[in-house]
Wavefront OBJ file of the C-alpha trace (Angstrom):
o trace
v 0.000 0.000 0.000
v 2.772 2.405 0.928
v 4.580 1.584 -2.308
v 1.464 2.255 -4.363
v 0.906 5.569 -2.591
v 4.510 6.539 -3.097
v 4.244 5.663 -6.767
v 1.080 7.750 -7.167
v 2.690 10.653 -5.342
v 5.742 10.469 -7.578
v 3.593 10.422 -10.689
v 1.628 13.459 -9.431
v 4.835 15.353 -8.797
v 6.177 14.464 -12.243
v 2.958 15.636 -13.911
v 3.022 18.860 -11.910
v 6.663 19.446 -12.752
v 5.985 18.854 -16.422
v 3.036 21.241 -16.327
v 4.968 24.083 -14.734
v 6.885 25.119 -17.883
v 3.634 25.077 -19.849
v 1.850 27.235 -17.259
v 4.820 29.583 -17.106
v 4.856 29.881 -20.889
v 1.153 30.693 -20.930
v 1.584 33.340 -18.230
v 4.527 34.936 -20.035
v 2.600 34.967 -23.293
v -0.387 36.512 -21.517
v 1.781 39.218 -19.984
v 3.379 40.081 -23.305
v 0.019 40.107 -25.071
v -1.289 42.507 -22.390
v 1.770 44.696 -22.826
v 1.294 44.671 -26.581
v -2.376 45.594 -26.163
v -1.466 48.436 -23.790
v 1.257 49.621 -26.136
v -1.196 49.581 -29.021
v -3.711 51.529 -26.968
v -1.062 54.068 -25.947
v 0.046 54.381 -29.556
v -3.524 55.321 -30.482
v -3.564 58.189 -27.961
v -2.326 61.702 -28.724
v 0.206 62.854 -26.108
v -0.685 66.226 -24.571
v 1.175 68.137 -21.868
v -1.183 70.256 -19.777
v 0.584 73.193 -18.129
v -0.848 73.980 -14.684
v 0.298 77.213 -13.078
v 0.608 76.034 -9.478
v 1.925 73.142 -7.410
v -0.092 69.891 -7.183
v -3.171 70.756 -5.144
v -6.737 69.665 -4.493
v -7.640 72.869 -6.342
v -6.951 70.872 -9.532
v -9.397 68.130 -8.538
v -11.507 68.359 -11.745
v -8.435 67.681 -13.867
v -7.316 64.808 -11.677
v -10.809 63.288 -11.773
v -10.887 63.576 -15.567
v -7.564 61.760 -15.777
v -8.278 59.105 -13.151
v -11.661 58.210 -14.616
v -10.280 57.986 -18.137
v -12.069 60.983 -19.630
v -8.965 62.216 -21.454
v -8.299 58.686 -22.723
v -11.907 58.489 -23.919
v -11.057 61.453 -26.161
v -7.926 59.755 -27.494
v -5.624 61.860 -25.310
v -2.682 60.713 -23.153
v -2.340 63.668 -20.800
v 0.745 64.597 -18.781
v 0.506 67.251 -16.075
v 3.218 69.889 -15.805
v 2.881 71.809 -12.548
v 4.846 75.049 -12.265
v 4.837 78.343 -10.383
v 6.365 80.004 -13.452
v 3.190 80.985 -15.280
v 5.136 83.296 -17.616
v 7.125 80.328 -18.934
v 3.965 78.402 -19.696
v 2.438 81.388 -21.467
v 5.581 81.861 -23.557
v 5.574 78.216 -24.647
v 1.854 78.250 -25.426
v 2.349 81.349 -27.568
v 4.928 79.630 -29.816
v 3.112 76.252 -29.793
v 5.755 74.447 -27.750
v 2.762 73.670 -25.558
v -0.783 73.261 -26.816
v -2.752 73.605 -23.578
v -2.489 75.286 -20.202
v -4.559 76.305 -17.205
v -3.952 79.954 -16.391
v -5.658 83.222 -15.569
v -7.674 85.017 -18.241
v -5.801 88.331 -18.232
v -2.743 86.464 -19.531
v -4.587 85.920 -22.811
v -5.162 89.657 -23.243
v -1.589 90.553 -22.307
v -0.287 87.999 -24.785
v -2.550 89.077 -27.636
v -1.644 92.725 -27.072
v 1.898 91.643 -27.956
v 0.973 89.643 -31.047
v 0.949 86.257 -29.313
v -2.206 84.403 -30.372
v -3.466 82.692 -27.219
v -7.119 81.689 -27.025
v -9.300 80.930 -24.004
v -11.538 77.922 -24.691
v -13.045 76.875 -21.338
v -13.940 78.963 -18.294
v -13.027 76.824 -15.300
v -13.479 79.483 -12.586
v -16.629 81.598 -12.825
v -15.727 83.797 -9.875
v -12.343 85.519 -9.705
v -10.292 83.667 -7.044
v -8.441 86.709 -5.671
v -9.275 88.884 -2.688
v -7.912 90.857 0.250
v -7.397 89.284 3.678
v -6.885 91.388 6.808
v -7.047 90.722 10.560
v -10.567 91.274 11.876
v -9.220 93.633 14.516
v -8.281 96.154 11.809
v -11.809 96.504 10.436
v -10.820 96.268 6.770
v -14.081 94.944 5.310
v -14.549 96.876 2.046
v -12.231 98.269 -0.653
v -12.434 101.833 0.688
v -10.856 100.627 3.941
v -7.579 99.988 2.115
v -6.785 103.707 1.997
v -3.697 104.461 4.086
v -2.906 100.773 4.641
v 0.230 98.715 4.001
v -0.876 96.019 1.560
v 1.159 92.958 0.629
v 0.895 91.341 -2.797
v 2.666 88.360 -4.383
v 3.983 90.532 -7.230
v 3.101 93.723 -9.098
v 1.644 91.756 -12.010
v -0.609 88.808 -12.715
v -4.068 87.966 -11.434
v -3.318 89.258 -7.920
v -2.397 92.700 -9.226
v -5.359 92.856 -11.614
v -7.681 91.899 -8.776
v -6.255 94.580 -6.502
v -6.630 97.208 -9.219
v -10.275 96.218 -9.660
v -10.946 96.579 -5.924
v -9.234 99.968 -5.747
v -11.196 101.128 -8.788
v -14.457 100.010 -7.182
v -13.710 102.336 -4.258
v -12.466 105.223 -6.381
v -8.919 104.685 -5.093
v -5.541 104.333 -6.779
v -2.283 102.758 -5.647
v -1.213 106.213 -4.452
v -3.946 106.049 -1.800
v -2.247 103.081 -0.123
v 0.422 103.691 2.505
v 2.507 101.091 0.659
v 2.050 98.282 -1.854
v 4.704 95.731 -0.958
v 5.676 92.675 -3.041
v 5.928 89.776 -0.587
v 5.716 86.705 -2.809
v 3.399 83.923 -1.673
v 3.958 84.642 2.022
v 0.713 86.358 3.028
v 0.179 84.191 6.152
v 3.691 84.841 7.438
v 3.512 88.576 6.778
v 0.032 89.018 8.236
v 0.888 86.991 11.340
v 4.146 88.914 11.883
v 2.361 92.247 11.468
v 4.583 93.186 8.516
v 1.557 94.167 6.425
v -1.956 95.189 7.420
v -3.687 93.429 4.543
v -2.624 91.081 1.777
v -3.827 90.112 -1.671
v -4.606 86.401 -1.448
v -6.191 83.491 -3.237
v -9.440 83.263 -1.346
v -9.826 79.483 -1.321
v -6.753 78.643 0.741
v -4.729 81.562 2.143
v -7.361 82.922 4.563
v -7.576 79.409 6.027
v -3.797 79.360 6.420
v -3.751 82.746 8.175
v -6.501 81.754 10.572
v -4.811 78.451 11.381
v -1.533 80.233 12.116
v -2.519 83.345 14.026
v -5.752 85.322 13.705
v -9.281 85.456 12.258
v -9.513 87.512 9.067
v -12.004 89.448 7.012
v -11.909 88.688 3.285
v -12.876 91.117 0.522
v -13.522 89.077 -2.621
v -12.852 90.720 -5.974
v -15.803 88.895 -7.505
v -18.173 90.791 -5.209
v -17.084 94.073 -6.819
v -15.961 93.264 -10.368
v -16.674 90.574 -12.951
v -13.236 89.637 -14.303
v -12.094 86.725 -16.462
v -10.730 84.044 -14.158
v -8.756 80.835 -14.697
v -9.540 78.619 -17.632
v -8.188 76.339 -20.344
v -5.908 78.119 -22.813
v -4.622 77.051 -26.209
v -3.418 78.904 -29.304
v -4.742 79.714 -32.747
v -2.488 77.185 -34.471
v -3.809 74.296 -32.378
v -7.414 75.357 -32.984
v -6.760 75.678 -36.705
v -4.824 72.423 -37.166
v -6.292 70.200 -34.434
v -9.844 71.324 -33.588
v -10.827 67.776 -32.582
v -8.045 67.757 -30.004
v -9.286 71.040 -28.534
v -12.825 69.694 -28.457
v -11.616 66.547 -26.677
v -9.736 68.503 -24.024
v -12.799 70.659 -23.366
v -15.124 67.657 -23.099
v -12.786 65.799 -20.730
v -12.288 68.822 -18.484
v -16.011 69.498 -18.436
v -16.753 65.916 -17.345
v -14.132 66.106 -14.594
v -15.552 69.400 -13.356
v -19.111 68.107 -13.445
v -18.148 65.007 -11.439
v -16.311 67.118 -8.861
v -19.306 69.392 -8.371
v -21.577 66.378 -7.918
v -19.332 64.440 -5.543
v -16.629 66.561 -3.866
v -15.668 63.804 -1.441
v -14.888 61.336 -4.230
v -12.915 64.043 -6.041
v -10.975 64.785 -2.848
v -10.145 61.109 -2.361
v -8.945 60.718 -5.948
v -6.802 63.837 -5.602
v -5.052 62.985 -2.337
v -4.602 59.280 -3.036
v -3.248 59.565 -6.568
v -2.046 63.099 -7.369
v -1.351 65.154 -4.222
v 0.378 62.453 -2.240
v 2.551 64.618 -0.002
v -0.365 65.608 2.235
v -0.594 64.075 5.694
v -3.842 62.891 7.233
v -3.660 65.856 9.611
v -3.819 68.202 6.621
v -6.912 66.585 5.122
v -9.565 68.655 6.943
v -8.083 71.985 5.804
v -7.480 70.729 2.278
v -11.004 69.345 2.082
v -12.261 72.838 2.938
v -9.964 74.303 0.272
v -11.702 72.087 -2.271
v -15.158 73.061 -1.025
v -14.208 76.746 -1.196
v -12.925 76.245 -4.741
v -16.144 74.562 -5.813
v -18.089 77.711 -4.980
v -15.960 79.584 -7.530
v -16.525 76.952 -10.235
v -20.316 76.729 -10.195
v -22.074 78.085 -13.282
v -25.312 77.686 -15.160
v -23.333 76.498 -18.189
v -19.984 74.970 -17.284
v -17.111 76.419 -19.288
v -18.968 79.375 -20.789
v -17.346 82.803 -20.414
v -19.046 86.198 -20.258
v -18.063 88.731 -22.974
v -18.692 91.577 -20.506
v -16.014 90.156 -18.214
v -13.515 90.419 -21.074
v -14.427 94.057 -21.603
v -13.981 94.780 -17.911
v -10.691 92.885 -17.664
v -9.310 94.667 -20.711
v -10.202 98.057 -19.224
v -8.439 97.215 -15.955
v -5.308 96.299 -17.929
v -5.470 99.563 -19.864
v -5.991 101.616 -16.692
v -3.027 99.856 -15.085
v -0.838 100.707 -18.096
v -0.262 97.019 -18.862
v -1.656 97.308 -22.390
v -1.693 100.504 -24.382
v -5.037 100.288 -26.175
v -8.021 97.997 -26.698
v -7.378 94.921 -28.814
v -8.465 95.178 -32.428
v -10.768 92.183 -31.925
v -11.415 91.331 -28.304
v -13.692 88.419 -29.236
v -10.722 86.614 -30.841
v -9.330 86.123 -27.318
v -11.974 83.503 -26.508
v -13.639 80.746 -28.529
v -16.711 79.180 -26.969
v -17.797 76.868 -29.787
v -16.122 73.885 -28.095
v -17.948 74.562 -24.810
v -21.282 74.857 -26.603
v -20.643 71.618 -28.482
v -19.658 69.817 -25.259
v -22.767 71.125 -23.482
v -25.009 70.025 -26.346
v -23.509 66.535 -26.320
v -23.903 66.258 -22.555
v -27.539 67.385 -22.780
v -28.255 64.738 -25.401
v -26.622 62.025 -23.302
v -23.663 61.466 -25.626
l 1 2 3 4 5 6 7 8 9 10 11 12 13 14 15 16 17 18 19 20 21 22 23 24 25 26 27 28 29 30 31 32 33 34 35 36 37 38 39 40 41 42 43 44 45 46 47 48 49 50 51 52 53 54 55 56 57 58 59 60 61 62 63 64 65 66 67 68 69 70 71 72 73 74 75 76 77 78 79 80 81 82 83 84 85 86 87 88 89 90 91 92 93 94 95 96 97 98 99 100 101 102 103 104 105 106 107 108 109 110 111 112 113 114 115 116 117 118 119 120 121 122 123 124 125 126 127 128 129 130 131 132 133 134 135 136 137 138 139 140 141 142 143 144 145 146 147 148 149 150 151 152 153 154 155 156 157 158 159 160 161 162 163 164 165 166 167 168 169 170 171 172 173 174 175 176 177 178 179 180 181 182 183 184 185 186 187 188 189 190 191 192 193 194 195 196 197 198 199 200 201 202 203 204 205 206 207 208 209 210 211 212 213 214 215 216 217 218 219 220 221 222 223 224 225 226 227 228 229 230 231 232 233 234 235 236 237 238 239 240 241 242 243 244 245 246 247 248 249 250 251 252 253 254 255 256 257 258 259 260 261 262 263 264 265 266 267 268 269 270 271 272 273 274 275 276 277 278 279 280 281 282 283 284 285 286 287 288 289 290 291 292 293 294 295 296 297 298 299 300 301 302 303 304 305 306 307 308 309 310 311 312 313 314 315 316 317 318 319 320 321 322 323 324 325 326 327 328 329 330 331 332 333 334 335 336 337 338 339 340 341 342 343 344 345 346 347 348 349 350 351 352 353 354
């Protein structure tokens, strides 16, 4: 009996040993076939670098959601994110078609076109301008007129922060000369407010007031969008890309719209996708503040028609730039700065269930 069992066991082991190379060969073949399929799929996708003028942040949740859920891939696009604090570099590369797409503030389009650089705004991501003034509550700075005689910090004397400040001063009938000082402080508003170096600071309203309050003191916030309708952040491209690759532009707009729509519907899912796959340097202790940053951002993104810009906002933004001496005269054709046909097409498709 023992001999028979031993013989059976030996035969089983021999069969198993003989089967192993076959199984291994099948697994290897399966792996290579999968790789070939993936390579073929990747080869069918158009590579696109999306310039994003800030560090990785939950504020980019709609873009991350669009990528994670395959919305760019659905449009035949293999997207790569390029985060940078050097917005000017991204604008320069977009202007000469070294880049085809970027997320940046709307006034950059007007500044570029005033210098013969054909940028075009194709999707309004923010519908409320994200800039404002933060000041300690104890100082009583609650409206633009209260800035008179104050030391005001600002990241730099250009860009969206400067345009927003000019709009607030204009709303109160003030100029820069009415301030005690306008001081360039970089992106250090919390540190400067908490140290008492400035009395008020130009900030991005979704995150910096939270940072100031967590570090030192409650603040009042004056939001630019309560006093002026300016063109805010959106998806930029250039005339060459629109002319030569309109389907690519349409695909980028549709994917971004879907990501934004999903984020508005389910902020918690968007937050989870962002922190687990794209903004991985956050600690669990930072999650509550960053979740609030996302919720604050969402309030600036809501719109009756996602992606659609307001022509009046372009008129107002252009006038602020002229008043600030940043462009010398109105553009010959202001409407060439934005192209909303892709947004309208994306909205129509979404309404029809496509």
